C-alpha positions as MATLAB code, in Angstrom:
seq = 'MPFSLKDKQVISTEISNTLGAVIGIAIIFGLYLTSLYSFTLFHSLAEVFSIVVACCIFIVAWNTRHIINNSYLLFLGIAYLFVGTVDFIHTLAYKGMGVFLGFCANLPTQLWIVARYMESLSLLIAPLFFKKRLNVYVAFIVYTLITSSLFFSIFYLKIFPDCFIEGKGLTYFKIISEYIISSILIVSIAFLYRFRDRFEKNIFYLVVASIVVTIGSELAFTFYISVYGLSNLIGHIFKIISFYLLYRAILQTGLVDPYSLLLKELKEEEMLLKEAQRIAHIGHWVLDIKSGKPRWSEEIFRIFGLDPKDGEPPLDEHKKIIHPDDWDKFIMTVEKSIKDGSPFEMEFRILLPDKSVRWMSSRGSVKKDKKGDVVTLFGTAQDITERKTAEEIIINERKRFETLVEHAPFGLIMINSEGIPLYVNPKFTELFGYDLKDIPDGRTFLKHAYPDKGYREQVVAAWKEDLQDSRIGQKRPRTFKLTTKNGTERIVNFIPVQLATGEHIISCEDITEQKSLEEHLQSMSITDELTGLYNRRGFITLAEQQLKIADRTKKGILLFFIDMDKMKQINDVLGHRAGDMALKETASLLKEVFRESDIIARIGGDEFAVLALDATVATRDVLVRRLDNILYRYNKKYGRSYELSLSVGIAYYDPSEPLSLDELMSIADTMMYEEKRKKA';
ca = [
     -36.164   -7.084  -26.365;
     -35.129   -3.538  -24.432;
     -31.828   -2.047  -25.187;
     -29.141   -1.742  -22.723;
     -27.250    1.788  -22.279;
     -24.378    0.697  -24.134;
     -26.101   -0.682  -27.002;
     -28.109    2.863  -27.362;
     -24.917    4.620  -27.265;
     -23.285    2.008  -30.173;
     -26.610    2.936  -32.107;
     -26.353    6.579  -31.610;
     -22.476    6.779  -32.427;
     -23.363    4.818  -35.687;
     -26.098    7.267  -36.538;
     -23.806   10.099  -35.493;
     -20.978    8.855  -38.172;
     -23.403    8.127  -40.973;
     -25.114   11.527  -40.716;
     -21.889   13.158  -40.720;
     -20.603   11.330  -43.886;
     -23.915   12.289  -45.452;
     -23.483   15.917  -44.624;
     -19.673   15.778  -45.512;
     -20.474   14.469  -49.225;
     -23.351   16.942  -49.541;
     -20.906   19.684  -48.641;
     -18.095   18.594  -51.064;
     -20.783   18.167  -53.797;
     -21.996   21.487  -53.094;
     -18.583   22.988  -53.200;
     -17.910   21.104  -56.522;
     -21.371   22.820  -57.878;
     -19.996   26.208  -56.669;
     -16.832   25.514  -58.764;
     -19.072   25.280  -61.591;
     -20.452   28.782  -60.972;
     -17.157   30.596  -59.839;
     -14.125   28.986  -59.131;
     -13.010   31.996  -56.885;
     -15.874   31.491  -54.530;
     -15.170   27.563  -54.468;
     -11.623   28.505  -53.406;
     -12.462   31.000  -51.136;
     -14.891   28.590  -49.079;
     -12.481   25.947  -49.019;
      -9.528   27.948  -47.710;
     -11.612   29.674  -45.238;
     -12.846   26.209  -44.055;
      -9.273   25.188  -43.557;
      -8.432   28.812  -41.919;
     -11.354   28.566  -39.365;
     -10.283   24.911  -38.485;
      -6.686   26.002  -37.714;
      -7.729   28.663  -35.921;
      -9.998   26.344  -33.910;
      -7.111   24.077  -33.451;
      -5.152   26.683  -32.007;
      -8.228   28.027  -29.448;
      -8.378   24.660  -28.469;
      -4.906   23.863  -27.527;
      -4.286   27.269  -26.249;
      -7.232   27.159  -23.474;
      -6.556   23.948  -22.357;
      -2.795   24.090  -21.769;
      -3.537   24.443  -18.171;
      -5.510   21.422  -17.257;
      -4.118   18.758  -20.028;
      -0.247   17.903  -20.084;
       0.122   17.769  -24.332;
       2.742   19.943  -25.431;
       2.056   17.782  -28.806;
      -0.959   19.492  -29.039;
      -0.121   22.703  -27.981;
       2.478   23.031  -30.478;
       0.705   21.861  -33.279;
      -2.232   24.380  -32.159;
       0.473   27.278  -32.638;
       1.834   25.828  -35.651;
      -1.611   25.889  -37.158;
      -2.142   29.447  -36.199;
       0.394   30.740  -38.451;
      -0.198   28.156  -41.195;
      -3.830   29.461  -41.123;
      -2.492   32.893  -41.093;
      -0.722   32.236  -44.475;
      -3.323   30.419  -45.868;
      -5.896   33.513  -45.114;
      -3.100   35.688  -47.245;
      -3.201   32.918  -49.857;
      -7.130   33.349  -50.121;
      -6.800   37.229  -50.175;
      -3.811   36.807  -53.087;
      -6.045   34.302  -55.232;
      -6.582   35.325  -58.586;
      -9.513   37.164  -59.248;
      -9.995   38.300  -55.717;
      -8.064   41.820  -56.383;
      -6.517   42.487  -53.252;
      -3.147   42.186  -54.014;
      -2.696   44.888  -57.108;
       0.258   44.196  -59.430;
       0.795   40.523  -58.474;
       0.037   37.565  -60.790;
      -1.228   33.915  -60.098;
       2.499   33.369  -58.943;
       1.830   35.434  -55.815;
      -1.169   32.646  -54.190;
       1.094   29.910  -55.149;
       4.390   31.084  -53.452;
       1.924   31.421  -50.114;
       0.673   28.104  -50.741;
       4.079   26.656  -50.703;
       4.905   28.243  -47.940;
       1.906   27.234  -46.009;
       2.648   23.549  -46.635;
       6.423   23.711  -46.151;
       5.272   24.946  -42.521;
       2.173   22.567  -42.106;
       4.598   19.319  -43.039;
       7.822   20.568  -41.101;
       5.405   21.329  -37.801;
       4.029   17.789  -38.007;
       7.327   16.297  -38.698;
       8.783   18.369  -35.329;
       5.534   17.722  -33.168;
       6.093   14.261  -31.988;
       8.923   15.367  -30.481;
       6.968   17.402  -27.668;
       5.644   13.990  -26.269;
       9.022   13.938  -24.600;
      10.158   17.620  -24.446;
       8.309   20.622  -22.692;
       6.981   23.503  -25.008;
       8.216   26.890  -23.829;
       5.210   28.459  -25.923;
       6.728   32.034  -25.908;
       9.775   30.504  -27.810;
       7.333   28.732  -30.083;
       5.215   32.365  -30.882;
       8.668   34.095  -31.407;
      10.141   31.388  -33.906;
       6.731   31.249  -35.723;
       6.492   35.037  -35.791;
      10.151   35.350  -36.947;
      10.014   32.879  -39.877;
       6.482   33.732  -41.058;
       7.610   37.265  -41.207;
      10.778   36.582  -43.038;
       9.005   34.735  -45.669;
       6.501   37.765  -46.069;
       8.935   39.981  -46.566;
      10.888   37.994  -49.117;
       7.754   37.614  -51.180;
       6.286   40.985  -50.867;
       8.910   43.555  -50.365;
      12.484   41.822  -51.954;
      10.862   39.535  -54.233;
      13.504   37.055  -53.853;
      11.311   33.897  -53.051;
      11.359   31.149  -56.037;
       8.754   31.823  -58.657;
       6.219   28.776  -58.356;
       3.866   29.464  -61.360;
       4.239   31.471  -64.453;
       1.185   32.764  -66.651;
       0.716   30.310  -70.095;
       3.473   27.742  -68.695;
       2.271   26.643  -65.686;
       4.191   25.554  -62.470;
       7.875   25.886  -62.066;
      10.115   23.205  -61.365;
      10.545   24.607  -58.022;
       6.734   24.120  -57.394;
       6.564   20.878  -58.547;
       9.754   19.515  -56.835;
       8.510   21.517  -53.546;
       5.450   19.439  -53.598;
       7.319   16.078  -53.336;
       9.627   17.473  -50.872;
       6.608   18.137  -48.989;
       4.950   14.909  -49.498;
       8.242   13.257  -48.273;
       8.371   15.143  -45.240;
       4.551   13.713  -44.518;
       5.794   10.360  -45.119;
       8.179   10.886  -42.791;
       6.101   12.324  -40.392;
       3.892    9.421  -40.537;
       6.862    6.911  -39.591;
       7.960    9.238  -36.444;
       4.216    9.462  -35.378;
       3.941    5.697  -35.506;
       6.566    5.593  -32.855;
       4.562    7.340  -30.154;
       1.238    5.567  -31.191;
       0.932    4.671  -27.500;
       0.238    8.311  -26.762;
      -3.021    8.359  -28.779;
      -6.310    6.671  -28.487;
      -6.043    4.073  -31.477;
      -8.884    5.870  -33.090;
      -7.465    9.443  -33.100;
      -4.536    7.998  -34.126;
      -5.595    6.624  -37.240;
      -7.829    9.787  -37.794;
      -4.434   11.554  -37.633;
      -2.448    9.680  -39.722;
      -5.605    9.578  -42.206;
      -5.141   13.310  -42.611;
      -1.743   13.367  -43.517;
      -2.209   10.825  -45.858;
      -4.950   12.586  -47.590;
      -2.859   15.784  -47.476;
      -0.136   13.976  -49.303;
      -2.710   13.203  -52.153;
      -3.674   16.856  -52.030;
       0.142   17.699  -52.616;
       0.607   15.361  -55.283;
      -2.810   16.878  -57.188;
      -1.161   20.353  -57.143;
       1.910   19.205  -59.325;
      -0.281   18.672  -62.361;
      -2.155   21.922  -62.976;
      -1.520   24.375  -65.493;
      -4.384   26.984  -64.712;
      -5.012   27.741  -61.284;
      -8.718   27.278  -62.352;
      -7.993   23.972  -63.399;
      -9.384   20.138  -62.295;
      -6.166   19.302  -60.310;
      -6.580   22.613  -58.302;
     -10.033   21.371  -57.851;
      -9.332   18.161  -56.662;
      -6.361   19.265  -54.450;
      -8.751   21.783  -52.554;
     -11.064   18.958  -52.075;
      -8.118   16.533  -50.392;
      -7.174   19.479  -48.396;
     -11.123   19.832  -47.063;
     -10.924   16.423  -46.489;
      -7.415   16.154  -44.719;
      -8.460   19.117  -42.264;
     -11.770   17.797  -41.761;
     -10.195   14.262  -40.599;
      -7.852   16.781  -38.305;
     -10.884   18.480  -37.396;
     -12.330   15.070  -35.992;
      -9.430   14.059  -34.499;
      -8.420   16.785  -32.472;
     -11.384   19.019  -32.043;
     -14.517   17.102  -32.098;
     -12.938   14.150  -29.986;
     -10.917   16.424  -27.827;
     -14.083   18.357  -26.792;
     -17.178   15.564  -27.038;
     -14.894   12.866  -25.781;
     -12.267   14.570  -23.804;
     -10.698   11.095  -22.065;
      -9.664    9.977  -25.641;
      -7.682   12.825  -26.376;
      -7.296   15.796  -24.001;
      -7.576   13.807  -20.688;
      -5.793   10.356  -21.997;
      -2.719   10.949  -19.379;
      -5.480   11.846  -16.613;
      -6.853    8.840  -16.945;
      -3.499    7.158  -16.681;
      -2.579    9.240  -13.715;
      -5.800    7.958  -11.871;
      -4.917    4.361  -12.818;
      -1.933    4.822  -11.411;
      -3.092    6.755   -8.246;
      -5.337    3.838   -7.781;
      -2.286    1.163   -8.083;
      -0.682    3.345   -5.473;
      -3.464    3.760   -3.228;
      -3.923   -0.083   -3.268;
      -0.276   -0.652   -2.446;
       0.125    1.613    0.282;
      -3.230    0.559    1.674;
      -4.640    3.991    1.510;
      -7.973    5.363    0.100;
     -10.068    8.583   -0.177;
     -13.372    9.475    1.058;
     -15.681   13.032    0.852;
     -18.257   13.520    3.234;
     -21.396   16.126    2.151;
     -22.177   18.015    5.220;
     -25.616   19.083    4.223;
     -27.068   15.579    3.208;
     -24.534   13.488    5.337;
     -23.699   11.361    2.707;
     -20.017    9.749    2.149;
     -18.368    8.902   -0.830;
     -15.540    6.644   -0.759;
     -12.546    5.312   -3.105;
     -12.375    1.698   -3.840;
      -9.869    1.267   -1.781;
     -11.808    2.249    0.926;
     -14.056   -0.413   -0.051;
     -11.203   -3.180   -0.048;
      -9.559   -2.069    3.217;
     -13.083   -2.184    5.278;
     -13.929   -5.428    3.943;
     -17.165   -3.838    2.090;
     -18.568   -4.490   -1.192;
     -18.376   -1.186   -3.537;
     -21.984   -2.407   -5.097;
     -23.542   -1.992   -1.921;
     -22.196    1.695   -1.839;
     -21.300    3.623    0.976;
     -22.892    3.234    4.182;
     -24.471    6.390    5.757;
     -22.308    8.515    8.525;
     -24.601    6.710   11.404;
     -23.636    2.917   10.332;
     -20.286    3.977   11.033;
     -20.744    3.238   14.602;
     -20.766   -0.588   13.525;
     -17.619   -0.192   11.595;
     -15.594    1.865   13.954;
     -14.251    0.082   16.984;
     -16.663    0.520   20.403;
     -13.505    1.913   22.017;
     -12.734    4.347   19.488;
     -15.992    5.610   18.458;
     -16.149    8.612   20.799;
     -12.733    9.856   19.930;
     -13.919    9.264   16.046;
     -16.721   11.342   16.140;
     -15.413   13.896   18.795;
     -12.643   14.651   16.206;
     -15.254   14.510   12.948;
     -17.470   16.950   14.790;
     -14.786   19.313   16.030;
     -13.070   19.474   12.720;
     -16.618   20.247   11.013;
     -17.177   22.965   13.764;
     -13.788   24.915   13.932;
     -13.277   24.115   10.040;
      -9.566   22.905   10.861;
      -7.989   19.691    9.683;
      -7.550   16.731   11.846;
      -5.404   13.613   12.020;
      -6.419   10.693   14.043;
      -5.885    7.122   14.644;
      -8.565    4.828   15.339;
      -8.928    0.885   15.056;
     -12.347   -0.659   12.381;
     -14.050   -4.124   13.284;
     -14.399   -6.028    9.763;
     -17.286   -8.338    9.008;
     -15.260  -11.302   10.194;
     -14.696   -9.683   13.220;
     -11.079   -9.042   12.782;
      -9.531   -5.831   14.095;
      -7.614   -3.204   12.008;
      -5.813   -0.204   12.364;
      -6.650    2.970   10.584;
      -4.718    6.493   10.075;
      -6.947    9.389    8.957;
      -5.824   12.790    7.776;
      -8.557   15.607    6.302;
      -9.737   18.686    5.531;
     -12.811   21.177    5.021;
     -14.242   22.753    2.319;
     -15.863   26.096    2.953;
     -18.386   27.921    1.157;
     -18.480   31.953    0.639;
     -19.909   32.398    3.848;
     -17.172   30.762    5.699;
     -19.554   27.447    6.758;
     -18.322   24.090    6.355;
     -19.932   22.555    3.404;
     -17.638   19.397    2.770;
     -15.538   17.021    4.976;
     -12.704   14.942    2.594;
      -9.458   13.168    3.602;
      -7.792   10.098    3.297;
      -7.722    6.683    5.135;
      -4.551    4.348    5.697;
      -4.729    0.765    6.911;
      -1.666    0.940    9.113;
      -1.994   -2.140   10.924;
       1.129   -3.946   10.346;
       2.800   -0.761   11.209;
       1.001   -0.581   14.573;
       1.821   -4.280   15.264;
       5.558   -3.563   14.308;
       5.498   -0.815   17.040;
       4.125   -2.677   19.788;
       6.643   -5.443   19.133;
       9.438   -2.910   19.670;
       7.832   -1.338   22.723;
       7.567   -4.725   24.423;
      10.870   -5.518   23.435;
      12.289   -2.166   24.214;
      10.653   -2.629   27.624;
      12.357   -6.032   28.277;
      15.614   -4.829   27.626;
      15.280   -2.026   29.747;
      14.342   -4.201   32.487;
      16.807   -6.536   31.799;
      19.478   -3.809   31.832;
      18.384   -1.847   34.874;
      17.856   -5.098   36.924;
      21.002   -6.875   35.721;
      23.586   -7.936   38.292;
      26.390   -6.658   36.522;
      27.081   -2.819   35.567;
      26.679   -1.644   32.074;
      28.314    1.498   30.172;
      27.070    2.207   26.761;
      29.738    4.998   25.110;
      29.153    6.281   21.311;
      32.266    6.176   18.576;
      33.716    9.505   20.319;
      34.110    7.652   23.535;
      31.410    9.814   25.084;
      29.253    7.805   27.931;
      25.488    7.577   26.814;
      24.141    5.385   29.185;
      25.229    3.789   33.102;
      22.595    1.231   34.653;
      21.894    1.202   38.422;
      24.434   -1.608   38.878;
      27.444    0.520   37.600;
      26.578    3.342   39.670;
      26.064    1.248   42.841;
      29.816   -0.780   42.061;
      31.691    2.236   41.508;
      29.862    5.172   42.348;
      29.734    7.241   39.057;
      26.490    8.607   37.259;
      26.402   10.102   33.576;
      26.721   13.240   35.414;
      30.174   12.435   37.079;
      31.541   11.467   33.380;
      30.204   13.725   30.498;
      32.866   12.498   28.411;
      35.684    9.760   28.066;
      38.408   12.068   29.065;
      36.899   12.774   32.104;
      36.040    9.311   33.148;
      39.334    7.988   32.316;
      40.940   10.870   34.911;
      38.599    9.851   37.608;
      38.535    6.064   37.264;
      42.520    6.204   36.536;
      43.915    9.002   38.423;
      47.696    7.461   38.056;
      48.906    9.450   34.591;
      51.182    6.361   33.850;
      48.783    3.635   34.393;
      45.854    5.605   32.764;
      48.214    5.736   29.536;
      48.386    2.210   29.624;
      44.688    1.558   29.976;
      44.464    4.061   27.257;
      46.938    2.277   24.792;
      45.217   -1.357   25.536;
      41.341    0.360   24.652;
      42.949    1.884   21.353;
      44.522   -1.280   20.350;
      41.177   -3.118   20.739;
      39.120   -0.687   18.838;
      41.497   -0.920   15.958;
      41.305   -4.859   15.581;
      37.417   -4.992   16.733;
      34.717   -6.334   14.738;
      30.748   -6.415   15.380;
      29.553   -8.303   18.051;
      33.017   -9.522   18.962;
      34.281   -9.547   23.008;
      37.243   -8.279   24.092;
      37.562   -9.219   27.838;
      39.914   -6.699   29.797;
      40.627   -6.690   33.480;
      41.847   -3.503   34.984;
      42.238   -1.827   38.094;
      39.715    1.236   38.997;
      39.175    4.168   41.413;
      35.787    4.098   42.499;
      34.180    7.750   43.138;
      34.800    7.502   47.019;
      38.380    6.686   46.319;
      38.798    2.962   46.625;
      40.512    0.692   44.270;
      38.711   -2.052   42.720;
      39.531   -4.884   40.011;
      37.179   -4.755   37.404;
      36.568   -7.355   34.631;
      35.380   -4.867   31.466;
      33.754   -7.313   28.554;
      33.396   -4.335   25.789;
      31.051   -5.401   22.616;
      30.867   -3.271   19.438;
      27.244   -2.508   17.940;
      26.210   -2.283   14.479;
      25.423    1.516   15.138;
      29.048    2.352   15.530;
      28.574    2.412   19.754;
      29.950    0.043   22.499;
      28.174   -1.552   25.477;
      30.481   -2.782   28.147;
      29.714   -4.995   31.137;
      31.652   -4.355   34.148;
      31.880   -6.873   37.447;
      34.240   -6.297   40.365;
      35.985   -9.307   41.153;
      37.850   -7.538   43.726;
      37.093  -10.334   46.652;
      37.356  -12.907   43.812;
      41.033  -11.926   43.039;
      42.327  -11.367   46.387;
      40.632  -14.749   47.483;
      42.662  -16.348   44.215;
      46.065  -15.129   45.036;
      45.452  -15.971   48.828;
      44.487  -19.826   47.831;
      47.562  -19.603   45.210;
      49.908  -20.517   48.204;
      47.839  -23.365   49.084;
      47.233  -27.288   47.550;
      43.643  -26.843   46.274;
      44.150  -27.803   42.925;
      43.132  -31.499   41.631;
      45.868  -32.326   39.474;
      44.131  -35.015   37.179;
      40.793  -32.391   35.998;
      42.469  -29.194   36.851;
      39.596  -28.046   39.352;
      39.371  -26.816   42.687;
      39.934  -30.181   44.786;
      38.104  -30.638   48.482;
      40.146  -27.944   50.273;
      39.828  -25.285   47.758;
      36.093  -25.833   46.857;
      35.547  -25.566   50.911;
      37.675  -22.568   51.445;
      36.463  -20.737   48.351;
      32.342  -21.898   49.239;
      32.734  -20.755   52.976;
      34.065  -17.234   51.577;
      31.245  -16.895   49.065;
      28.616  -17.935   51.652;
      29.886  -14.944   54.057;
      29.614  -12.818   50.677;
      26.133  -13.885   50.189;
      25.156  -13.035   53.214;
      25.959   -9.595   52.868;
      24.801   -9.035   49.636;
      21.608  -11.073   50.025;
      22.229  -13.177   46.802;
      21.311  -16.898   46.741;
      23.625  -20.039   45.992;
      23.120  -23.217   44.353;
      24.922  -26.106   45.674;
      25.221  -29.001   42.987;
      26.844  -32.441   44.332;
      27.525  -34.742   41.198;
      28.420  -38.158   41.543;
      29.560  -40.248   37.992;
      27.251  -43.400   37.805;
      29.042  -46.521   36.541;
      32.598  -45.539   37.546;
      33.381  -48.380   39.024;
      32.329  -50.465   35.590;
      34.325  -48.360   33.619;
      37.795  -48.945   35.317;
      37.060  -52.738   35.802;
      36.481  -53.279   32.258;
      38.107  -50.765   30.323;
      40.898  -50.271   32.604;
      41.840  -47.144   34.663;
      42.895  -45.006   32.073;
      39.657  -44.817   30.670;
      38.405  -44.248   34.091;
      40.702  -40.927   34.128;
      39.708  -40.321   30.708;
      35.850  -40.025   31.940;
      36.887  -38.044   34.849;
      38.701  -35.397   32.825;
      35.497  -35.624   30.680;
      33.487  -34.669   33.237;
      35.258  -31.864   34.307;
      35.254  -30.457   30.828;
      31.549  -30.740   30.567;
      30.854  -29.103   33.878;
      33.188  -26.146   32.709;
      30.805  -25.659   29.678;
      27.870  -26.076   31.805;
      28.374  -23.411   34.710;
      30.036  -19.981   34.336;
      33.806  -19.193   34.877;
      32.966  -17.146   38.214;
      31.224  -20.351   39.591;
      33.244  -22.327   41.907;
      33.800  -26.407   40.427;
      35.672  -28.847   42.462;
      36.392  -32.523   42.055;
      36.130  -33.108   45.695;
      36.433  -37.078   45.823;
      37.168  -39.985   43.771;
      33.854  -39.832   41.332;
      32.361  -37.015   42.879;
      32.288  -33.414   42.125;
      30.888  -30.164   43.943;
      29.631  -26.837   41.866;
      28.704  -23.677   43.574;
      26.863  -21.294   41.045;
      26.890  -17.699   42.699;
      24.157  -14.957   42.210;
      21.661  -17.582   41.672;
      18.151  -18.026   42.229;
      15.516  -21.268   41.916;
      14.678  -20.484   38.778;
      18.241  -20.643   37.757;
      18.185  -24.166   38.676;
      16.037  -25.436   36.237;
      18.355  -23.821   33.246;
      21.256  -25.300   34.665;
      19.842  -28.865   34.932;
      18.595  -28.288   31.115;
      21.506  -27.172   30.312;
      23.620  -30.008   32.104;
      21.407  -32.792   30.284;
      22.040  -31.131   26.837;
      25.680  -31.066   27.021;
      25.785  -34.655   28.848;
      23.530  -35.946   25.800;
      25.976  -34.170   23.275;
      29.037  -35.719   25.044;
      27.628  -39.392   24.823;
      26.608  -38.964   21.247;
      30.401  -38.120   20.243;
      31.808  -41.119   17.882;
      34.266  -43.583   19.075;
      33.493  -43.586   22.604;
      33.819  -46.991   24.573;
      31.688  -45.745   27.539;
      28.693  -43.645   28.187;
      28.793  -40.656   31.007;
      26.105  -41.005   33.582;
      25.697  -38.374   36.445;
      23.707  -38.318   39.614;
      23.028  -34.933   40.650;
      21.724  -33.236   44.165;
      20.702  -29.465   44.573;
      20.808  -27.491   47.477;
      19.677  -23.937   47.594;
      21.617  -20.953   49.859;
      18.933  -18.540   50.936;
      20.532  -15.434   52.823;
      17.258  -15.041   54.764;
      17.666  -18.502   56.238;
      21.466  -19.062   56.584;
      23.137  -22.819   56.643;
      26.423  -23.800   57.448;
      28.336  -25.178   54.358;
      28.166  -28.580   56.031;
      24.536  -28.639   56.440;
      23.979  -27.281   52.417;
      26.317  -30.259   51.313;
      24.404  -32.810   53.439;
      21.080  -31.746   51.834;
      22.223  -31.938   48.407;
      24.356  -35.350   48.881;
      21.144  -36.513   50.165;
      19.228  -35.440   47.186;
      22.027  -37.092   44.926;
      21.898  -40.775   46.278;
      18.012  -40.218   46.250;
      18.371  -39.843   42.446;
      20.935  -42.539   42.195;
      18.387  -44.932   44.103;
      15.701  -44.117   41.109;
      18.289  -45.025   38.853;
      18.741  -48.285   40.069;
];
């Protein structure tokens, strides 16, 4: 049965570990035999091993500081460089080496304690640099000052406490120090455990094991009487094992499998990058110019609806993915970037396997060789379909709004919170003659529109009062006399509305003729006392006037002729009081259906007429639906003893084919009776 690649890797790792263990045991046994021949030689070899490892830790940490963001490793590297330095002096000072004359076995023991204090305290402090960035220059200065001070106190001042006395053995200071150092190492393990998530699992165990063996080494050194004794031998063997474990944890693992230690954070950042690309719907790609072969990130495959197992399609097959209408633009942009060596940015559509269309935004740049030729094209691709859809909706809504505003039958002016006009529609200019050039600010507009200072102050005071009490979306109608650009005075109905942006949009309707007519009619008996609507006389007077205005402005009018059904039945069964109530309800209903500017009248016992101004044929259907809806709502009211029913006839007045009011009413009356017959 053939082995898989994973099986081969497992077997290779097991063989390597076994071989390493055999070699390690052989080395320790060899060192033991060396100690039988010469303990000084054994000691030198053991210390040289630890010194070399310490220097290698520094070399790896220092030379990878620019590519790996790990202040913990860098701090340990600097610390072990100085620990190794003290161990080197300790090795030279060892009894029998003959380097430092005039010193006894106390000197190497003192240097040993110094190195172990430095090592244990460094292991305790190191985890702090998982959270804090290390300043390497400060670290070098601090370790240099500490090491120099300790050397000065031992070699020159000779004030460092004695650690070994010939004939007596270890001093209490040396023994207590070993226990203190062991305690520091135990605390460092507990401290390191809090940051275990920063390590690969096996590396964490190796580092902890290294510290544990170091503790064993320190305890062994508390028992020896002679520098050549058994405890000294065991302590150095433990030290070798400790440094070997540290070697496995930091050097071998860091170099052979950099993702285990040196690039652990890089792996995490790569995972975060993939997740960010998935959330943002953005992927990256690389195109090798010479081979024409692209490489995609996982997100590109997902966006394009393709399976990564099938691999990236070659560039010529991209034509099946890019929308046919965008292919020429796409390929020209890519070719231009390759030719000019310039970055690019473009938007295009793609076709997914299910034939749906998605929008993409792509940005890219180039990489050149030493000759200046483009060798690689790389960039990003982002799915912007949702943004494009939203933009299209906004554009369409803006077009609708602009069409509505530009063709509105009333004037519109928009001002900001400082009172500066931002926009006036064509109807505003048509009615009053002013455009934005005439009224660059609110003060200028007020002076033109209200030349009388006293009246202008009244207008300003009224507007200020409204602004103080205004709420967003609230209508605040006001009527003022306004002087147009040509000097004529008009009566204008203003309806300002505050927007959420702080601006105000104001509709302006010229009601001069309506006000003049209303004043004229005040002296006439034109009102129906029961309903408060116009009576027949008032309706005819106003209607004839509006027909003349329609002829002049070329705007259509709708005449509604309305008759109440079953009015006689209501009077006979429920009495005339109920009949009067039905008439009042009908009048109230008509006021809800039609605008305030429309003319509503009761022209007979149970007959009503309405003149809808500035109307079109399309307006008729809207008003009929509104009438039906409101009539339905009235009839659903609780506790009513009768039902309202209306027959309606509608006639349209076209200024291009003028009719008299009598003719118009006759047409509407005929249509009304036709509807009544259908109901019967």
